[in-house]
N, CA and C of each residue as an Amber inpcrd file, in Angstrom:
protein
   567
  83.5990000 108.2600000  76.9370000  84.8590000 107.5430000  76.8150000
  85.2870000 107.0510000  78.1990000  85.7840000 105.8210000  78.2700000
  86.2750000 105.2710000  79.5280000  87.6790000 105.7880000  79.8070000
  87.9810000 105.9460000  81.0910000  89.2670000 106.4950000  81.5040000
  89.9890000 105.5330000  82.4320000  91.3100000 105.4110000  82.2300000
  92.1580000 104.6030000  83.1010000  93.4000000 105.4190000  83.4360000
  93.7290000 105.4440000  84.7170000  94.9730000 106.0710000  85.1650000
  95.7820000 104.9970000  85.8830000  97.0320000 104.8160000  85.4700000
  97.9370000 103.8780000  86.1230000  98.9430000 104.6500000  86.9660000
  99.0060000 104.3460000  88.2440000  99.9780000 104.9450000  89.1580000
 101.0220000 103.9050000  89.5270000 102.2770000 104.2810000  89.4700000
 103.3480000 103.4580000  90.0130000 104.4180000 104.4160000  90.5210000
 105.4620000 103.8870000  91.0820000 106.5200000 104.7670000  91.5770000
 107.3340000 105.3170000  90.4210000 107.6660000 104.4490000  89.4690000
 108.5030000 104.8940000  88.3660000 108.1380000 104.1630000  87.0820000
 107.9390000 104.9210000  86.0380000 107.8130000 104.3360000  84.6980000
 109.0310000 104.6680000  83.8580000 110.0360000 105.2740000  84.5040000
 111.2170000 105.7240000  83.7740000 112.4000000 104.7640000  83.9500000
 112.1900000 103.6690000  84.6710000 113.2360000 102.6650000  84.8620000
 112.7420000 101.3280000  84.3110000 113.6690000 100.4290000  84.0770000
 113.3020000  99.1230000  83.5380000 112.7010000  98.2580000  84.6420000
 111.7680000  97.4000000  84.2710000 111.1900000  96.4730000  85.2370000
 109.9450000  95.8060000  84.6910000 109.5650000  94.7070000  85.3460000
 108.3920000  93.9510000  84.9140000 107.1070000  94.7270000  85.0440000
 106.9290000  95.4390000  86.1500000 105.7160000  96.2390000  86.3470000
 105.6420000  97.3470000  85.3060000 106.7760000  97.9670000  85.0220000
 106.8180000  99.0370000  84.0190000 106.3990000  98.4900000  82.6530000
 106.8650000  97.3050000  82.3220000 106.4980000  96.6790000  81.0460000
 104.9960000  96.3660000  81.0150000 104.4580000  95.8260000  82.1010000
 103.0350000  95.4760000  82.1580000 102.1730000  96.7270000  82.0200000
 102.4870000  97.7770000  82.7550000 101.7040000  99.0120000  82.6730000
 101.7910000  99.6110000  81.2730000 102.9580000  99.5550000  80.6700000
 103.1110000 100.0440000  79.2940000 102.2490000  99.2250000  78.3400000
 102.2960000  97.9000000  78.4610000 101.4810000  97.0400000  77.5860000
  99.9960000  97.3120000  77.7660000  99.5440000  97.3780000  79.0190000
  98.1290000  97.6590000  79.2670000  97.7410000  99.0260000  78.7180000
  98.5810000 100.0280000  78.9480000  98.2820000 101.3840000  78.4770000
  98.1290000 101.4190000  76.9650000  99.0830000 100.8200000  76.2690000
  99.0220000 100.8020000  74.8010000  97.8080000 100.0240000  74.3050000
  97.4710000  98.9270000  74.9770000  96.2990000  98.1350000  74.6020000
  95.0110000  98.9490000  74.7660000  94.8260000  99.5190000  75.9550000
  93.5690000 100.2140000  76.2360000  93.4110000 101.5000000  75.4270000
  94.4790000 102.2260000  75.1930000  94.3550000 103.4490000  74.4090000
  93.9440000 103.1100000  72.9770000  94.3780000 101.9550000  72.4690000
  93.9810000 101.5300000  71.1260000  92.6010000 100.8970000  71.0780000
  92.0040000 100.6590000  72.2370000  90.6160000 100.1970000  72.3270000
  89.6640000 101.3660000  72.5870000  90.1860000 102.5930000  72.5340000
  89.3430000 103.7710000  72.6720000  89.2820000 104.3820000  74.0640000
  90.0600000 103.8750000  74.9990000  90.0890000 104.4430000  76.3440000
  90.9860000 105.6740000  76.3740000  90.7120000 106.5620000  77.2940000
  91.6150000 107.6630000  77.5960000  92.5340000 107.1460000  78.7030000
  93.8540000 107.0890000  78.4450000  94.8040000 106.4720000  79.3670000
  95.8460000 107.4980000  79.8080000  96.1330000 107.4750000  81.1050000
  97.1800000 108.3290000  81.6660000  98.0620000 107.4800000  82.5710000
  99.3630000 107.6680000  82.4590000 100.3270000 107.0070000  83.3350000
 100.9470000 108.0520000  84.2450000 101.0430000 107.7310000  85.5330000
 101.5860000 108.6610000  86.5110000 102.7920000 108.0230000  87.1830000
 103.8900000 108.7630000  87.1900000 105.1330000 108.3390000  87.8150000
 105.5670000 109.4380000  88.7750000 106.2990000 109.0710000  89.8190000
 106.8170000 110.1040000  90.7270000 108.2720000 110.4370000  90.4150000
 108.9180000 109.6520000  89.5600000 110.2960000 109.9300000  89.1680000
 110.3200000 110.7130000  87.8630000 111.1960000 111.6860000  87.8030000
 111.3730000 112.4900000  86.5970000 112.0020000 111.6440000  85.4970000
 111.7100000 111.9800000  84.2780000 112.3010000 111.3010000  83.1330000
 111.2460000 110.9740000  82.1130000 111.6420000 110.2090000  81.1220000
 110.6820000 109.7800000  80.1070000 110.4510000 108.2880000  80.2760000
 109.2930000 107.7890000  79.8280000 108.9860000 106.3740000  80.0040000
 110.0780000 105.4810000  79.4210000 110.4120000 104.4150000  80.1480000
 111.4700000 103.5090000  79.6990000 111.0430000 102.7520000  78.4430000
 109.8220000 102.2010000  78.4630000 109.3110000 101.4800000  77.2970000
 108.4540000 102.4260000  76.4640000 108.3100000 102.1170000  75.1900000
 107.6070000 103.0040000  74.2730000 106.0980000 103.0070000  74.5380000
 105.5940000 104.1920000  74.8510000 104.1600000 104.3910000  75.0360000
 103.5590000 104.9180000  73.7520000 102.3530000 104.4890000  73.4550000
 101.6080000 105.0480000  72.3350000 101.5050000 106.5590000  72.5500000
 101.5760000 107.3200000  71.4900000 101.5450000 108.7890000  71.6120000
 100.2330000 109.3000000  72.2010000  99.1740000 108.4780000  72.1950000
  97.8920000 108.9060000  72.7670000  97.8330000 108.7220000  74.2830000
  98.8270000 108.0330000  74.8690000  98.8650000 107.8450000  76.3190000
  99.4840000 109.0830000  76.9500000  98.7600000 109.6800000  77.8820000
  99.2790000 110.8520000  78.5950000 100.2420000 110.3760000  79.6790000
 101.3800000 111.0400000  79.7920000 102.3800000 110.6970000  80.8090000
 102.5560000 111.8850000  81.7470000 102.3770000 111.6350000  83.0370000
 102.4190000 112.6990000  84.0390000 103.4100000 112.3570000  85.1380000
 104.1710000 113.3550000  85.5640000 105.0400000 113.2240000  86.7330000
 104.3310000 113.9440000  87.8780000 104.0990000 113.2350000  88.9900000
 103.4510000 113.8250000  90.1600000 104.4870000 113.9350000  91.2710000
 104.5910000 115.0980000  91.8520000 105.6140000 115.3700000  92.8640000
 105.2050000 114.7960000  94.2250000 105.3110000 113.4760000  94.3280000
 105.0620000 112.7920000  95.5970000 106.3890000 112.2000000  96.0470000
 106.6880000 112.3590000  97.3270000 107.9400000 111.8320000  97.8830000
 107.6760000 110.5170000  98.5990000 108.4470000 109.5040000  98.2630000
 108.3720000 108.2290000  98.9650000 109.6770000 108.0090000  99.7060000
 109.7550000 108.5890000 100.8820000 110.9420000 108.3710000 101.7050000
 110.6110000 107.2790000 102.7150000 111.6050000 106.8400000 103.4310000
 111.4220000 105.7090000 104.3280000 111.6710000 106.1120000 105.7680000
 111.2270000 105.2310000 106.6500000 111.3910000 105.3540000 108.1020000
 110.6690000 106.5970000 108.6140000 111.3050000 107.3890000 109.4550000
 110.6680000 108.5360000 110.1050000 110.1800000 109.5620000 109.0850000
 110.9660000 109.8130000 108.0400000 110.5920000 110.8350000 107.0590000
 109.3060000 110.4790000 106.3180000 109.0390000 109.1880000 106.1790000
 107.8120000 108.7440000 105.5170000 106.5860000 109.2910000 106.2490000
 106.6180000 109.2590000 107.5700000 105.4870000 109.7630000 108.3510000
 105.2670000 111.2560000 108.1050000 106.3430000 111.9970000 107.9120000
 106.2280000 113.4300000 107.6520000 105.6390000 113.7220000 106.2760000
 105.7590000 112.7710000 105.3560000 105.2910000 112.9620000 103.9800000
 103.8430000 112.5420000 103.7510000 103.2490000 111.8070000 104.6840000
 101.9250000 111.2330000 104.4340000 100.8740000 112.2950000 104.1450000
 100.7400000 113.2910000 104.9920000  99.6990000 114.3110000 104.7840000
  99.9570000 115.1280000 103.5190000 101.1680000 115.6690000 103.3020000
 101.3830000 116.4100000 102.0410000 101.1570000 115.5430000 100.7940000
 101.5780000 114.2710000 100.8580000 101.3690000 113.3870000  99.7100000
  99.8860000 113.1090000  99.4820000  99.1270000 112.9030000 100.5510000
  97.6850000 112.6690000 100.4190000  97.0080000 113.8890000  99.7970000
  97.4210000 115.0680000 100.1920000  96.8500000 116.3010000  99.6190000
  97.1760000 116.3940000  98.1340000  98.4230000 116.1220000  97.7610000
  98.8080000 116.1640000  96.3420000  98.0220000 115.1450000  95.5240000
  97.8660000 113.9400000  96.0770000  97.1130000 112.9070000  95.3720000
  95.6580000 113.3250000  95.2030000  95.0660000 113.8670000  96.2630000
  93.6740000 114.3140000  96.1920000  93.5020000 115.4210000  95.1420000
  94.3720000 116.4060000  95.1610000  94.2710000 117.5100000  94.1930000
  94.3740000 116.9880000  92.7590000  95.2150000 115.9860000  92.5590000
  95.3750000 115.4230000  91.2220000  94.1200000 114.6690000  90.7700000
  93.4830000 113.9390000  91.6930000  92.3650000 113.0580000  91.3230000
  90.9740000 113.6570000  91.4930000  90.8340000 114.7170000  92.2620000
  89.4970000 115.1940000  92.6420000  88.6090000 115.5650000  91.4610000
  89.1630000 116.0610000  90.3750000  88.3500000 116.4860000  89.2310000
  88.3830000 115.5110000  88.0610000  88.9000000 114.3230000  88.2910000
  88.9020000 113.3200000  87.2280000  87.4590000 112.8660000  86.9900000
  87.1310000 112.4590000  85.7700000  85.7520000 112.0730000  85.4690000
  85.2510000 110.9180000  86.3500000  83.9690000 110.9620000  86.6580000
  83.3280000 109.9180000  87.4510000  83.5300000 108.5640000  86.7790000
  83.7600000 107.5510000  87.5810000  83.9580000 106.1520000  87.1910000
  85.3060000 105.9070000  86.5140000  86.2240000 106.8820000  86.5890000
  87.5710000 106.6310000  86.0830000  88.1760000 105.4790000  86.8800000
  88.8060000 104.5450000  86.1830000  89.5130000 103.4410000  86.8350000
  90.9220000 103.9090000  87.1530000  91.2640000 103.9320000  88.4350000
  92.5840000 104.3700000  88.8630000  93.2920000 103.1580000  89.4600000
  94.3580000 102.7180000  88.7810000  95.0700000 101.5050000  89.1590000
  96.3920000 101.8950000  89.8240000  96.5300000 101.5230000  91.0870000
  97.7460000 101.8030000  91.8460000  98.5690000 100.5330000  91.9290000
  99.8520000 100.6540000  91.6070000 100.7070000  99.4770000  91.6780000
 101.5710000  99.4410000  92.9210000 102.0230000 100.5220000  93.4120000
 102.9950000 100.5190000  94.5020000 102.2810000 100.6000000  95.8380000
 102.6510000  99.7110000  96.7580000 101.9630000  99.6980000  98.0550000
 102.2220000 100.9590000  98.8620000 103.1980000 101.7690000  98.4600000
 103.4470000 103.0360000  99.1410000 102.2500000 103.9850000  99.0310000
 101.3750000 103.7610000  98.0600000 100.1800000 104.5830000  97.9020000
  99.0510000 104.1650000  98.8490000  99.1400000 102.9940000  99.4500000
  98.0210000 102.4300000 100.2050000  97.5660000 103.3520000 101.3280000
  98.4810000 103.8430000 102.1400000  98.0820000 104.7270000 103.2480000
  97.4090000 106.0010000 102.7390000  97.9310000 106.5450000 101.6400000
  97.3590000 107.7880000 101.0940000  95.9190000 107.5690000 100.6380000
  95.6890000 106.4990000  99.8990000  94.3430000 106.1950000  99.4200000
  93.4260000 105.8890000 100.6000000  93.9140000 105.1450000 101.5750000
  93.1180000 104.7960000 102.7540000  92.6780000 106.0570000 103.4960000
  93.5830000 107.0100000 103.6950000  93.2510000 108.2740000 104.3730000
  92.1750000 109.0200000 103.5980000  92.3600000 109.1410000 102.2890000
  91.3970000 109.8860000 101.4770000  90.0250000 109.2240000 101.4900000
  89.9810000 107.9160000 101.4090000  88.6940000 107.2210000 101.4490000
  88.0490000 107.3320000 102.8270000  88.8320000 107.2850000 103.9070000
  88.2760000 107.4420000 105.2580000  87.6850000 108.8360000 105.4460000
  88.2290000 109.8080000 104.7290000  87.6920000 111.1700000 104.7650000
  86.4760000 111.3280000 103.8470000  86.0780000 110.2470000 103.1860000
  84.9170000 110.2820000 102.3000000  85.2110000 110.8590000 100.9260000
  86.4800000 110.8980000 100.5470000  86.8830000 111.4960000  99.2730000
  87.1170000 110.4170000  98.2140000  87.1190000 110.8370000  96.9850000
  87.3890000 109.9910000  95.8140000  86.3530000 108.8890000  95.6050000
  85.1450000 109.0880000  96.1240000  84.0880000 108.0880000  95.9420000
  83.6460000 107.9810000  94.4870000  83.9270000 108.9990000  93.6990000
  83.4990000 109.0050000  92.2940000  84.4110000 108.1660000  91.3950000
  85.5150000 107.6510000  91.9490000  86.4890000 106.8950000  91.1730000
  86.4370000 105.4040000  91.5220000  86.8060000 104.5520000  90.5700000
  86.9940000 103.1200000  90.8330000  88.4700000 102.9390000  91.1790000
  88.7660000 102.6860000  92.4260000  90.1480000 102.5470000  92.8640000
  90.5320000 101.0730000  92.9100000  91.6130000 100.7490000  92.2170000
  92.0530000  99.3680000  92.0550000  93.5020000  99.2660000  92.5200000
  93.7780000  98.2780000  93.3560000  95.1640000  98.0290000  93.7560000
  95.6660000  96.8180000  92.9820000  96.8190000  96.9490000  92.3350000
  97.4040000  95.8640000  91.5530000  98.6200000  95.3200000  92.2970000
  98.4830000  94.1020000  92.8260000  99.6150000  93.4180000  93.4490000
 100.2670000  92.5820000  92.3640000 101.5010000  92.9140000  92.0170000
 102.1880000  92.2480000  90.9050000 102.8030000  90.9350000  91.3810000
 101.9340000  89.9740000  91.6380000 102.3570000  88.6550000  92.0920000
 101.1380000  87.8230000  92.3940000 101.3560000  86.6920000  93.0020000
 100.2560000  85.8000000  93.3520000  99.5770000  86.2140000  94.6420000
  98.4200000  85.6290000  94.8720000  97.6410000  85.9730000  96.0650000
  98.3340000  85.5620000  97.3570000  99.3080000  84.6720000  97.2900000
 100.0510000  84.2980000  98.4960000 100.9170000  85.4520000  99.0020000
 101.1250000  86.4640000  98.1740000 101.9410000  87.6070000  98.5620000
 101.3920000  88.3920000  99.7380000 100.0790000  88.3200000  99.9500000
  99.5270000  89.0320000 101.1050000 100.1000000  88.4700000 102.4010000
 100.2940000  87.1530000 102.4260000 100.8820000  86.5010000 103.6030000
 102.4130000  86.5600000 103.5620000 102.9800000  86.1290000 102.4430000
 104.4310000  85.9700000 102.3790000 105.1870000  87.2920000 102.2630000
 104.5650000  88.3090000 101.6890000 105.2550000  89.5880000 101.5490000
 104.7780000  90.5950000 102.5850000 103.5020000  90.9130000 102.5770000
 102.9930000  91.9800000 103.4470000 102.9100000  91.5730000 104.9130000
 102.1680000  90.5300000 105.1980000 101.9250000  90.1720000 106.5990000
 103.1730000  89.6430000 107.3060000 104.1590000  89.2160000 106.5570000
 105.3880000  88.7160000 107.1760000 106.3540000  89.8410000 107.5520000
 106.0470000  91.0680000 107.1270000 106.9170000  92.2160000 107.4280000
 106.1470000  93.2100000 108.2980000 106.6510000  93.4480000 109.4720000
 105.9580000  94.3260000 110.4080000 105.7220000  95.7270000 109.8360000
 106.6690000  96.2300000 109.0540000 106.5670000  97.6020000 108.5420000
 105.4530000  97.7900000 107.5100000 104.9850000  96.7090000 106.8760000
 103.9420000  96.8460000 105.8470000 102.7280000  95.9570000 106.1110000
 102.7100000  95.2420000 107.2220000 101.6200000  94.2880000 107.4760000
 100.2520000  94.9710000 107.5620000 100.2230000  96.2130000 108.0470000
  98.9550000  96.9480000 108.1480000  98.3230000  97.2420000 106.7890000
  99.1090000  97.1980000 105.7310000  98.6090000  97.5720000 104.4060000
  97.5940000  96.5890000 103.8400000  97.6180000  95.3400000 104.2750000
  96.6780000  94.3630000 103.7170000  95.2470000  94.7610000 104.0600000
  94.9590000  95.0060000 105.3250000  93.5870000  95.3990000 105.6790000
  93.2480000  96.7630000 105.0770000  94.2230000  97.6650000 104.9910000
  93.9720000  98.9710000 104.3620000  93.6040000  98.8140000 102.8870000
  94.3030000  97.9170000 102.1800000  94.0110000  97.6790000 100.7580000
  92.5610000  97.2750000 100.5620000  92.1420000  96.2970000 101.3580000
  90.7990000  95.7570000 101.1640000  89.7200000  96.6710000 101.7270000
  90.0880000  97.6290000 102.5690000  89.1290000  98.6300000 103.0500000
  89.0090000  99.8070000 102.1010000  90.1140000 100.2400000 101.5120000
  90.1220000 101.4780000 100.7350000  89.8640000 101.2860000  99.2470000
  90.2890000 100.1490000  98.7020000  90.1920000  99.9450000  97.2560000
  88.9260000  99.1690000  96.9080000  88.3790000  99.4690000  95.7320000
  87.1760000  98.7830000  95.2690000  87.4950000  97.3650000  94.7970000
  88.6800000  97.1920000  94.2300000  89.1270000  95.8830000  93.7560000
  90.6120000  95.7490000  94.0380000  91.0370000  94.5130000  94.2440000
  92.4520000  94.1910000  94.3930000  92.7570000  93.1140000  93.3590000
  93.7550000  93.3700000  92.5290000  94.0830000  92.4850000  91.4260000
  95.4410000  91.8350000  91.6760000  95.4980000  90.5220000  91.4570000
  96.7460000  89.7540000  91.4950000  96.9230000  89.0740000  90.1460000
  98.1280000  88.5990000  89.8880000  98.3730000  87.8840000  88.6370000
  97.7340000  86.5030000  88.6330000  97.7560000  85.8180000  89.7980000
  97.2430000  84.4570000  89.8580000  96.8710000  84.1080000  91.2960000
  96.0740000  83.0640000  91.4430000  95.6150000  82.6070000  92.7500000
  96.4710000  81.4170000  93.1900000  97.3290000  81.6510000  94.1740000
  98.1780000  80.5660000  94.6670000  98.1130000  80.4460000  96.1950000
  97.0210000  80.9250000  96.7730000  96.8450000  80.8700000  98.2300000
  95.7630000  79.8550000  98.5750000  96.0620000  78.9910000  99.5110000
  95.0690000  77.9930000  99.9460000  94.2780000  78.4820000 101.1570000
  94.9250000  79.2210000 102.0490000  94.2880000  79.6860000 103.2860000
  94.5040000  81.1900000 103.4160000  93.5090000  81.9280000 102.9520000
  93.6240000  83.3800000 102.9640000  93.6160000  83.9390000 104.3820000
  94.4470000  84.9490000 104.6490000  94.4100000  85.6180000 105.9500000
  93.0800000  86.3520000 106.1160000  92.6810000  86.5970000 107.3360000
  91.3900000  87.2420000 107.6150000  91.3020000  88.6580000 107.0440000
  92.4270000  89.3070000 106.8110000  92.4280000  90.6790000 106.2800000
  92.0250000  90.7360000 104.8000000  92.0670000  89.6120000 104.1250000
  91.7690000  89.5700000 102.6910000  90.2730000  89.3860000 102.4810000
  89.6640000  90.3380000 101.7790000  88.2540000  90.2560000 101.4070000
  88.1920000  89.6160000 100.0200000  87.9150000  88.3210000  99.9710000
  87.9550000  87.5870000  98.6950000  86.9480000  88.1120000  97.6780000
  85.8940000  88.7900000  98.1230000  84.9230000  89.3300000  97.1740000
  85.5100000  90.4770000  96.3500000  86.5910000  91.0990000  96.8290000
  87.2380000  92.1860000  96.0960000  88.4300000  91.7040000  95.2760000
  88.7900000  90.4440000  95.4150000  89.9940000  89.9040000  94.7940000
  89.6970000  89.4150000  93.3790000  90.5350000  89.8290000  92.4310000
  90.3900000  89.4480000  91.0260000  91.7610000  89.0420000  90.4920000
  91.7620000  88.1900000  89.4760000  93.0180000  87.6840000  88.9200000
  93.1110000  88.0350000  87.4490000  94.1800000  88.7430000  87.0950000
  94.4190000  89.1660000  85.7180000  95.8790000  88.8680000  85.4010000
  96.1390000  87.9020000  84.5130000  97.5350000  87.5990000  84.1790000
  98.1840000  88.7310000  83.3890000  99.4990000  88.7280000  83.3480000
 100.2330000  89.7310000  82.5740000  99.8480000  89.6530000  81.1000000
  99.7340000  90.8070000  80.4500000  99.4850000  90.8030000  79.0090000
 100.7790000  90.5000000  78.2590000 100.6400000  90.0400000  77.0390000
 101.7920000  89.7910000  76.1830000 101.9270000  90.9450000  75.1980000
 103.1500000  91.3450000  74.9160000 103.3770000  92.4150000  73.9400000
 103.7900000  91.8430000  72.5860000 103.6190000  90.5340000  72.4220000
 103.9970000  89.8660000  71.1780000 102.9740000  88.7760000  70.8920000
 102.9600000  88.3020000  69.6670000 102.0400000  87.2380000  69.2720000
 102.5050000  85.9080000  69.8520000 101.5540000  85.1340000  70.3380000
 101.8890000  83.7940000  70.8370000 102.1750000  82.8830000  69.6560000
 102.9710000  81.8590000  69.8950000 103.2430000  80.8720000  68.8670000
 102.9580000  79.4930000  69.4590000 103.0760000  78.5060000  68.6510000
 102.8270000  77.1390000  69.1120000 104.1110000  76.4260000  69.5140000
 105.1510000  77.1680000  69.8070000 106.4270000  76.5710000  70.1960000
 106.2860000  75.9270000  71.5750000 106.7520000  74.7000000  71.6940000
 106.7830000  74.0070000  72.9840000 108.0830000  74.4260000  73.6760000
 107.9880000  75.2130000  74.7210000 109.1720000  75.7510000  75.3620000
 109.9990000  74.6920000  76.0750000 109.4310000  73.5240000  76.3200000
 110.2190000  72.4600000  76.9270000 111.2240000  71.8980000  75.9230000
 110.9510000  72.0510000  74.6740000 111.8980000  71.6150000  73.6420000
 113.0180000  72.6050000  73.5280000
């Protein structure tokens, strides 16, 4: 059986990413995959998950500024302990860039090689320049993403001149899934 684990900061609050992860989880579990969703916030999922989707709360702290540096090693250890015994070739999809340093550290230590690690950027490929590289506090994450993750997924390709940190061979485009049937309605009308 194929396995997928979705990591984000919170599945207990409303949001577009939460809806997408819920839709993907429900889709894949009904296609025979073993699916687990991981959130760091306590609570129950905001959107309805299929009863076959496992929901886990992982005690990782995402604080900011100086405290963030103090949390990196304990968070990396918690993440490693959670993932180390997962079945080989499990697809682990991380949505929040706060996980990037943790995954990068673990991969640099030669750990988690048995897993397919995927980073999901919930936006277009121009976000590497306009969001990450334009902010000093997160600009380092672009090269870390492409070094640590096996694949990086965006919703669409809207970049004409990729920054040097982007490894285009790892870049893939997957649009948001729909949770309803499409119709032939012309929305311009």
